[in-house]
N, C-alpha and C positions, 0 to 999 in steps of 0.2 A: 473281304474287301483289300487287305494286303495281300493275298495272292494273286487278283485281279489285278492291282497295280504294279505289282512286280512282273507280271506276266505281260503289261502293257508297257512297261520301260524294258524288257527283255525285246520284245517284238519292233518296238522303235529302234533301238541300237542296232537290229538286225536289218532293218529298213535302211537304216542310215549309211551303214557298212555297205549292204548292196548298192548302193547311189556312189559311194566311194568306187568300188571295184567297177562299176558300168561306166564311171567317167574315167577312169583309170585305161582299161581297155578298150573305150569307144565301142560295146557291143550293144549293139539295136535292141537285141531281145530283151537284155539287162536292163537297159534304159527304160524300155517300154513298161517291164514288169514293175521297177521302181516308182514309175508315174503313175502307174496304175493304183500300187499301194497309198503313195501320196494324196492321191485324188480321193480315194476312198474314205481316209484318215480325214480331211478335210471337210468331205460331206458328213460324214458322222459328228466332226466338231460343230458344223453348223445345224445340223439337226437337233442335237442336244442342246445347245444355244437357242433355237427357236423356240424347241418346247418349254424351257424355262423361261423365255419371254413372253410367248404369248400363253401359256398354260398359267390361270392364275392359282391353282391347287396343285403345282408342280411339289410342292412337300409331301402331298399324300402319295406321290409315286415311290418315295422311300419307305423301306420297311421302320416299323417304330423303334425308337433309340431308348433302350432302357437306362443308358448310362448318362444320358443329357447332354453328351457332347457337340450334338447338333444344334440345340439350342444355344449353349455357349460360343458356338462358332457364330451363328446369327447373331448374336449379342454382340461379338467381335467387329464384325461386317457392319452392322447397323451404326456400332459407335466411331468406327473409323473408315466412314464411308469415302470420305475424300482419299485418304490412302490407298485404299482398294480399289477406288477406281483408277489411280494413277497407275498402280501395277497393274491392273488388268489392260490398259492403255498400251503400256510399254510390251507386255506378251504380245498383244495381237500387233504390235507394230515390228516386233522381233520376227514374228512368224510371216 
């Protein structure tokens, strides 16, 4: 999980860097590649969100958690639902 998150962060930094390079040089090919990456990431985010929203058994898609941290996270989100709702709303608005 940590390596996946790290790889995702590095790839997002590279995509953002390519967007800055494309904007600076006004290169059409680089801009189109940047837009393709952004559209693919947005579609992936929408697919994951739709899966979680529409699939009632979305928790079963994850592997079992022997540490119990996932249950602690669920409890935290449920106990602080209003705060988490506003954080998610700000994240979506920023995107």
